[in-house]
N, C-alpha and C positions, 0 to 999 in steps of 0.2 A: 293281242295286247297292245295298245296303243302307247307310242313314245310320248314322253312330257316334254313339251315345247321350252326351248331354252330363251330365258326373257333376257332380255337387253336394253340399253337405253335407247332411246328413238332417235335417229338420225336428224338433222333438222331438213334432209330434201325431202322426207317421208310425212312433213308436218301436213300438207294437204290431205293425205291418204289415211291420215290418224283422224282426222277432223270428220270424214268420210265415215269411218268406221265408228265414231261414236253418237254421227247423226242416224245411224240405220240403226242404233242399239235402242235410242230414244225414241226416235220420229214417231213410233206407234204407243207410245205409252198413253194410258186411258185419259191423263191429264191434259197431256200435250194434243193431245188429239180435240180434248173439249176446245181448249184455250184458242190452240188455230187450227181450225174445221180444214181449211183447204189443204190436202196433200203437198201440192208442188210448193207454196207459199211457207209451210212448215218445214219440208226439206230444205228448202233454199235458206230459209232462216237459221235453222240450226246448224247446215252446213258451215256458214259464215260463224253462228257463234263458236261451235266448238274449233274449230281451226283457230280463233282466237283464245280460246282458252288454251289451248295445245301451245301456242307461240308463249302465251303468257307465264306458263309453268313453270315450276322451277327445275321439276324432273319429269319425263313421260318416259313411261315402261312400255315396252310391246315384245310381241314373240319374234325368235331370229327367222331370218326366210321372209317367206309371205305373212303379212303383219294378218293375224287373227283377233287379236285386241289390242287393247290400249287399256293404260292405268297412267292417267295424270296425278301427279302429285304437287300442291300448292299447302305449303306450311298455315299452321293454323293463326301466325301470326300477322300474315301478310293483309294487307286491308284494301280495298274494294279501288281505294286511290292510286294501288301501287301497281295493281293488275291495270288500271286505265292507262296509267303513265306508260308502263311497258309494252303496251298494245299501240299506243298510239306516239310515242318516241322510240321504241323498239330496244 
């Protein structure tokens, strides 16, 4: 029987790793492959995009120890302008 992983809040120093995990999860989605056919370009763009998303999120959850998954929480009332200003202004 496998042990259920402990879910914790992502530490800031793990932001890039979380972005990579999300990039790997979504890079081969058929719609993404269709819209960005070049795998190298898609991975580069998605890595940047998801790292920014993790930085802008209100809360990001992950597994303790080795990061095996990521859950990003952005409240519904958050506007695109708020996300953009968080990314650009810190």
